[in-house]
N, C-alpha and C positions, 0 to 999 in steps of 0.2 A: 504494500500500500504506500503510495507516494506522499499522500497528505496525512496530516494528523487531525485529531479532534480540535486542537487549538487553531490550526489553519482554517478549519471550517468555521469556528466561532469568530475568527478575525474577518473572514469573508462576509459573514452575516452582519457583523458590526459595520463594515464599510458599505454594505448594501443599504443598511438602515440610514447611515449618514447621507448617502446619495439620495435616497427617497425623501428624507427630511428636507434636504436642500432644494430639491425640485419642488416640493410642496410649498416651501416658503416663497420661492421665486414666483410661482404661479399665483399664490395668494397676494403677493405684493403687486403684481401686474394687474390682477383683477381689481384690487383696491384702487390702483392708479386710475384706471379707466372708468370706474364708477364714481370717482370723486368729482362733484360738480363745481367745487370751489377752485380747483387747480386748472389753469389754462392749458392750452395745447403745447406751448413751449415748455412749460414746467413738466408736463407728462413726457414729452420727448426727451428732455434732459435727464429725468429719472431713468427712463428706459435705456438711454445710451450709457449712463453711469452703471446700471445693472449689467449691461453687456460687457463693458470694459473691465470693471472691478466688481464682480458679482458679490463676493462675500462682504467686502467693505461697504458697498452700496446697500446691501440688504440689512446689515447691522445699523448703519446710519438711518435708513428709512424706518426701521422698527423703533429706534430710539426717538427720532424726531416726530414721526407721525403715527406711532403705535396707538396712542389714546384715540386719535381721530379714526383709525381703522376700526376700533371696537365700537365707537359711537355710530359710524356709518353702517356697520353690520347690524347693530341693534335697530336702527331706524329702518333698514331694509327688511329685516324680519318682522318688525311691527307693521310695516306697510303691507307686506305679503299676508300676514295674519288678518289684517283689517279687510283686505280685498277678498280673502277667502270667506270671512264671516259675512260680508255683504252679499257675496254670490250665494252662499247657503241660504241666507234670508230671502233672497229674491226667488230662489228655486222652491223653497219650502212653502211660500205663500201663507195664507191665513187658514188655519184649520180650527179656529175657535167656533163655538156655536153662533156667536154674534156675526162672524164673518160669513158663515154658511147661510144664515138667515138673510143677511144683507144681499148676498148673491142671488138667493131664491127670490127676494122681493124685486130685484132688478129684472129678473127673468119674467116675473109676473107682470110688472109694469110694462115691459116691452111686448107682452102678449105671447111669449115663447112657451109659457106653461099656463095651465088653468089654475083656478083657485083651489081645487081639490089637490092638484099636484103640489101647489105651494104649501098647503096645510100639511101634506105628508112629509115634505122636505123639512118643514119647521119642526114637526114632531120628532123626526129622526135626529135633527140637530140638537134638540133639547133633551133627548133620551140619553 
């Protein structure tokens, strides 16, 4: 056997370091392009800095703009949650008894249903 257990552990360690670095760089680039306060030249400068001096640039970016990264991510998640809640409310509609009776009354007033059908729908909603 040419390799040992320690060589395997060292290989796993370096693989972890590589994966972590790639993850950090991608996170920084995503944050750069989602930031609405930074203009195009600022974004271009950070990207060039990340390409030329990747580790130094990532370290400086995380120190200088780390708090803003967290705030932007929280705002983005809050907005996504709010949009999801609005969508759920719009799809769910009104299922209360008052809402069903109101819908039935509109159908009665428009002539789509008879008084007997309206009374049946009203009794069903109140049951």
